[in-house]
C-alpha positions as CSV (number, residue, x, y, z in Angstrom):
1,M,9.5,-0.4,-46.1
2,K,6.7,1.3,-48.1
3,H,3.0,1.2,-48.6
4,V,1.4,3.5,-51.3
5,F,-2.2,3.3,-52.3
6,M,-5.0,5.2,-54.0
7,E,-8.7,4.8,-54.9
8,H,-8.8,5.2,-58.6
9,P,-11.4,3.3,-60.7
10,G,-11.0,2.9,-64.4
11,P,-8.2,1.6,-66.6
12,L,-4.8,1.2,-65.0
13,V,-1.3,-0.3,-65.8
14,L,1.0,-1.0,-62.9
15,L,4.6,-2.2,-63.4
16,H,7.4,-3.1,-61.0
17,G,11.1,-3.9,-61.6
18,G,11.8,-6.0,-58.6
19,A,12.2,-5.7,-54.8
20,G,16.0,-6.1,-54.9
21,A,19.0,-4.3,-53.4
22,M,18.9,-1.5,-55.9
23,D,19.7,1.9,-54.2
24,P,16.7,4.2,-55.0
25,K,19.0,7.2,-55.1
26,R,21.4,5.7,-57.7
27,A,21.4,6.2,-61.5
28,R,20.4,2.6,-62.2
29,A,17.2,2.9,-60.1
30,K,16.3,6.1,-62.0
31,Q,16.9,4.3,-65.3
32,A,14.7,1.5,-64.1
33,V,11.8,3.9,-63.3
34,A,12.3,5.7,-66.6
35,S,12.1,2.4,-68.5
36,L,9.0,1.3,-66.5
37,T,7.3,4.6,-67.1
38,A,7.8,4.4,-70.9
39,I,6.6,0.8,-71.1
40,A,3.5,1.5,-68.8
41,Q,2.5,4.5,-70.8
42,R,2.7,2.6,-74.0
43,G,0.7,-0.2,-72.5
44,F,-1.9,2.2,-71.2
45,R,-2.3,3.7,-74.7
46,A,-3.0,0.2,-76.1
47,L,-5.5,-0.5,-73.2
48,A,-7.3,2.8,-73.9
49,A,-7.5,1.9,-77.5
50,G,-9.4,-1.3,-76.7
51,A,-6.6,-3.9,-76.5
52,D,-7.3,-7.1,-74.6
53,P,-5.9,-6.5,-71.0
54,A,-4.2,-9.9,-71.0
55,E,-2.3,-9.0,-74.2
56,V,-1.4,-5.6,-72.7
57,A,0.0,-7.2,-69.5
58,A,2.0,-9.7,-71.6
59,A,3.3,-7.0,-73.9
60,C,4.5,-4.9,-71.0
61,C,6.3,-7.9,-69.5
62,W,7.7,-8.7,-73.0
63,R,9.3,-5.2,-73.2
64,L,10.7,-5.6,-69.7
65,E,12.2,-8.9,-70.7
66,Q,13.7,-7.1,-73.7
67,D,15.5,-4.6,-71.3
68,P,18.8,-6.0,-70.0
69,L,18.5,-3.7,-66.9
70,F,16.0,-6.2,-65.4
71,N,16.4,-9.7,-64.3
72,A,14.0,-11.2,-66.8
73,G,14.3,-12.3,-70.5
74,I,17.6,-11.2,-72.0
75,G,18.8,-9.8,-68.7
76,S,18.3,-13.0,-66.8
77,A,20.8,-14.2,-64.2
78,L,22.5,-17.6,-64.4
79,Q,22.1,-20.4,-61.9
80,S,25.2,-21.8,-60.2
81,D,25.8,-24.4,-63.0
82,G,26.0,-21.6,-65.6
83,A,22.6,-22.3,-67.1
84,L,19.7,-19.9,-67.7
85,R,16.3,-21.0,-66.3
86,L,13.6,-18.5,-66.9
87,S,10.1,-18.5,-65.5
88,A,7.0,-16.5,-66.2
89,A,3.2,-16.5,-65.5
90,L,0.0,-14.8,-66.5
91,M,-3.4,-15.0,-64.8
92,V,-6.6,-13.7,-66.3
93,G,-8.9,-12.6,-63.4
94,Q,-12.3,-12.9,-65.2
95,K,-11.6,-16.5,-66.1
96,Q,-9.5,-17.2,-63.0
97,S,-7.1,-18.9,-65.4
98,F,-3.4,-19.3,-64.6
99,S,-0.7,-20.2,-67.2
100,G,3.0,-20.3,-66.8
101,V,6.5,-21.3,-67.9
102,V,8.9,-23.1,-65.5
103,N,12.7,-22.9,-65.9
104,A,12.9,-22.5,-69.7
105,S,16.4,-22.2,-70.9
106,Y,15.9,-21.2,-74.6
107,L,13.3,-18.5,-74.6
108,D,14.0,-14.8,-74.7
109,H,10.4,-14.1,-73.8
110,P,8.7,-16.7,-71.5
111,I,5.8,-14.4,-71.0
112,E,5.0,-14.8,-74.7
113,L,4.5,-18.5,-74.2
114,S,2.6,-17.9,-71.0
115,L,0.0,-15.9,-72.9
116,A,-0.2,-18.6,-75.6
117,L,-0.8,-21.3,-72.9
118,Q,-4.0,-19.6,-71.8
119,G,-5.7,-21.3,-74.7
120,R,-4.1,-24.8,-74.1
121,S,-5.3,-27.7,-72.0
122,A,-1.9,-28.0,-70.3
123,R,-1.3,-24.4,-69.0
124,V,2.0,-24.8,-67.0
125,L,5.0,-26.2,-68.9
126,S,8.6,-26.8,-68.2
127,H,11.5,-28.2,-70.4
128,P,11.2,-29.8,-72.9
129,G,7.6,-28.8,-73.4
130,T,8.5,-25.1,-73.4
131,E,10.8,-25.3,-76.3
132,L,8.6,-27.8,-78.2
133,L,5.6,-25.6,-78.0
134,A,7.5,-22.5,-78.8
135,R,8.7,-24.1,-82.1
136,E,5.2,-25.3,-82.8
137,L,3.9,-21.7,-82.4
138,G,6.8,-20.2,-84.4
139,L,8.2,-18.4,-81.4
140,A,12.0,-17.7,-81.2
141,V,14.0,-20.5,-79.5
142,T,17.3,-18.9,-78.5
143,L,19.7,-18.6,-75.6
144,P,19.0,-15.3,-73.9
145,L,22.6,-14.9,-72.5
146,S,24.0,-11.4,-72.0
147,Q,27.7,-10.5,-71.6
148,A,27.0,-8.7,-68.3
149,R,25.3,-11.7,-66.8
150,S,28.0,-14.0,-68.0
151,Q,30.7,-11.8,-66.4
152,A,28.7,-11.6,-63.2
153,W,28.5,-15.4,-63.0
154,L,32.2,-15.8,-63.7
155,G,33.1,-13.2,-61.1
156,R,30.9,-15.0,-58.5
157,L,32.5,-18.3,-59.4
158,Q,35.9,-16.9,-58.7
159,Q,34.8,-15.3,-55.5
160,D,33.6,-18.6,-54.2
161,D,36.8,-20.3,-55.1
162,Y,35.1,-23.0,-57.1
163,R,33.2,-24.4,-54.1
164,P,30.9,-27.4,-54.8
165,L,27.3,-26.7,-55.8
166,G,25.2,-26.4,-52.7
167,A,28.0,-25.2,-50.4
168,A,27.5,-22.0,-48.4
169,R,28.0,-18.9,-50.5
170,R,28.1,-15.2,-49.9
171,R,25.0,-13.4,-51.2
172,T,26.1,-10.9,-53.8
173,R,24.3,-9.3,-56.7
174,G,25.1,-9.0,-60.3
175,P,23.9,-6.3,-62.7
176,G,20.2,-5.4,-62.9
177,S,17.3,-5.9,-60.6
178,D,14.8,-8.6,-59.7
179,T,11.6,-10.2,-61.0
180,V,9.4,-7.9,-63.1
181,G,5.6,-7.8,-62.9
182,C,2.6,-6.1,-64.4
183,L,-1.0,-5.6,-63.3
184,V,-3.7,-4.3,-65.7
185,R,-7.3,-3.2,-65.1
186,S,-9.5,-2.6,-68.1
187,A,-12.2,0.1,-68.3
188,R,-14.8,-2.6,-67.4
189,G,-12.8,-3.7,-64.3
190,A,-11.2,-6.9,-65.7
191,L,-8.0,-7.7,-63.9
192,V,-4.9,-9.4,-65.1
193,A,-1.5,-10.2,-63.5
194,A,1.7,-11.1,-65.2
195,S,5.3,-11.7,-64.0
196,S,8.6,-12.8,-65.4
197,T,12.0,-13.6,-63.8
198,G,15.5,-14.9,-64.4
199,G,15.6,-16.3,-60.9
200,R,17.8,-15.4,-57.9
201,G,21.1,-15.8,-59.6
202,F,23.8,-18.4,-58.8
203,E,21.2,-20.5,-57.0
204,Y,21.2,-24.3,-56.9
205,P,20.5,-25.8,-60.4
206,G,16.8,-26.3,-61.1
207,R,15.6,-24.0,-58.3
208,V,12.1,-22.7,-59.2
209,S,10.9,-19.2,-58.6
210,D,7.7,-18.1,-56.9
211,T,6.8,-16.3,-60.1
212,C,5.3,-19.4,-61.8
213,T,3.2,-20.2,-58.8
214,V,0.0,-18.7,-57.5
215,A,2.0,-17.4,-54.5
216,G,3.8,-15.0,-56.8
217,T,1.2,-14.2,-59.5
218,Y,-2.6,-14.3,-59.0
219,A,-5.7,-12.7,-60.3
220,S,-9.5,-13.1,-60.0
221,K,-12.4,-10.7,-60.4
222,F,-11.7,-9.5,-56.9
223,A,-8.0,-8.7,-57.0
224,A,-4.8,-9.1,-58.9
225,V,-1.3,-9.4,-57.3
226,A,2.3,-9.6,-58.6
227,A,5.0,-10.3,-56.1
228,T,8.8,-10.0,-56.1
229,G,11.6,-10.6,-53.7
230,V,12.8,-13.7,-51.9
231,G,10.8,-16.4,-53.6
232,E,10.9,-19.0,-50.9
233,Q,9.4,-16.5,-48.4
234,I,6.7,-15.5,-50.9
235,V,5.8,-19.2,-51.3
236,D,5.9,-19.9,-47.6
237,D,3.4,-17.0,-47.1
238,A,1.3,-17.9,-50.1
239,L,1.4,-14.1,-50.6
240,A,-0.5,-13.4,-53.8
241,S,-3.3,-15.9,-53.2
242,R,-3.5,-14.8,-49.5
243,I,-4.1,-11.2,-50.5
244,E,-6.7,-12.2,-53.0
245,T,-8.5,-14.4,-50.5
246,R,-8.7,-11.6,-48.0
247,V,-10.2,-9.3,-50.6
248,R,-12.6,-12.0,-51.7
249,D,-13.6,-12.4,-48.0
250,G,-14.5,-8.7,-47.6
251,M,-11.3,-6.7,-47.1
252,T,-10.3,-3.9,-49.4
253,V,-7.1,-4.5,-51.2
254,I,-5.6,-1.7,-49.1
255,E,-6.6,-3.5,-45.9
256,A,-5.4,-6.9,-47.2
257,S,-2.0,-5.4,-48.2
258,E,-1.6,-3.6,-44.8
259,K,-2.3,-6.8,-42.9
260,C,0.2,-8.8,-45.1
261,L,2.7,-6.0,-44.6
262,R,2.4,-6.3,-40.8
263,E,2.8,-10.0,-41.0
264,A,5.8,-9.7,-43.3
265,K,7.5,-7.2,-40.9
266,Q,6.9,-9.6,-38.0
267,R,8.5,-12.5,-40.0
268,K,11.3,-10.3,-41.3
269,R,10.4,-10.9,-44.9
270,A,12.2,-9.4,-47.9
271,Y,9.7,-9.0,-50.6
272,G,7.2,-6.6,-52.2
273,W,4.1,-6.7,-54.4
274,L,1.7,-4.8,-56.5
275,S,-2.0,-5.3,-55.9
276,L,-5.1,-4.1,-57.7
277,S,-8.9,-4.3,-57.3
278,P,-11.7,-2.8,-59.3
279,Q,-11.6,0.3,-57.1
280,H,-8.0,0.6,-55.6
281,W,-4.3,0.0,-56.4
282,C,-1.5,-0.6,-53.9
283,V,2.3,-0.8,-54.0
284,T,3.9,-2.4,-50.9
285,H,7.4,-3.6,-50.0
286,T,9.6,-4.4,-47.0
287,T,12.8,-4.0,-49.0
288,L,15.0,-0.9,-49.4
289,S,13.4,-0.2,-52.8
290,M,11.1,-1.5,-55.4
291,P,11.1,0.5,-58.7
292,Y,7.5,0.9,-59.9
293,V,5.1,3.1,-61.8
294,V,1.3,3.4,-61.9
295,V,-0.3,4.9,-65.0
296,G,-4.1,5.7,-65.2
297,Q,-6.6,7.8,-66.9
298,G,-6.0,11.5,-66.6
299,P,-7.1,14.7,-68.4
300,R,-4.5,14.0,-71.1
301,G,-4.9,10.3,-71.4
302,G,-2.3,8.1,-69.7
303,T,-1.1,9.9,-66.6
304,V,1.6,8.8,-64.2
305,L,-0.2,8.5,-60.9
306,S,2.8,7.4,-58.8
307,T,6.4,6.2,-59.1
308,S,9.1,5.0,-56.8
309,S,11.2,8.1,-57.5
310,K,10.7,11.8,-58.3
311,L,10.6,11.2,-62.0
312,R,7.2,12.6,-62.6
């Protein structure tokens, strides 16, 4: 369990790589932090150069979707029927505008479509609308299937001895980590939240992640939150919107996160989140680890303010 926070106004980029079972002392966790750091620093440079914060958040998630180390985009896990179902969401705080993709099977980068949906009348899409709109916009429509994830699915299938879908199964993990997320704050204090996921892995066909709901991804002018972990618990607790409401009602984002952490501990929850306000940032999780990085303005431009490891 961890709760890290700081008062730091000005432009910021926060990234996480999932609140999964990744051992923070192992090489894979260090690789995750190194990847997060490189992507966050690149995103911060774009932000400092005047890029739109929503585009910066989407670009950071896009690059995480491109890294097979993470359970998003091309590194996504397969559901129990062998199909990929990817979800993503983006919320622009100043407009309080949510857009998302639900269980898309043929998109490498669902966050790309989530950004495009900000300008549409229908802002949350599932199949077949996701593929239809992607083709309309000229986005790639492909099957983001990796060899590692295919092998993990086959191995899990053999371990379970071909039990029927829905039967009790042992909870095991394949390669990679969990949902990825990004929070961005512009120099003017505009907040954006973005998340992307390949799901839990080997779950019942059609299961929907918290990522594409306001329980997992939320932003307003008061606070932005990106959650990760056991999606059903995040939805049960309305986590992201609950934190934002508490900030809107007068708490600091630090106080809101501390209260949600106490509640999560009492309920034995397994999740984590990034949270951001115009004045503060927080990283909070109940799990063994949650690889993250925070990059903000320093004397030499983009400075790493905090990470989940000693890679500084």
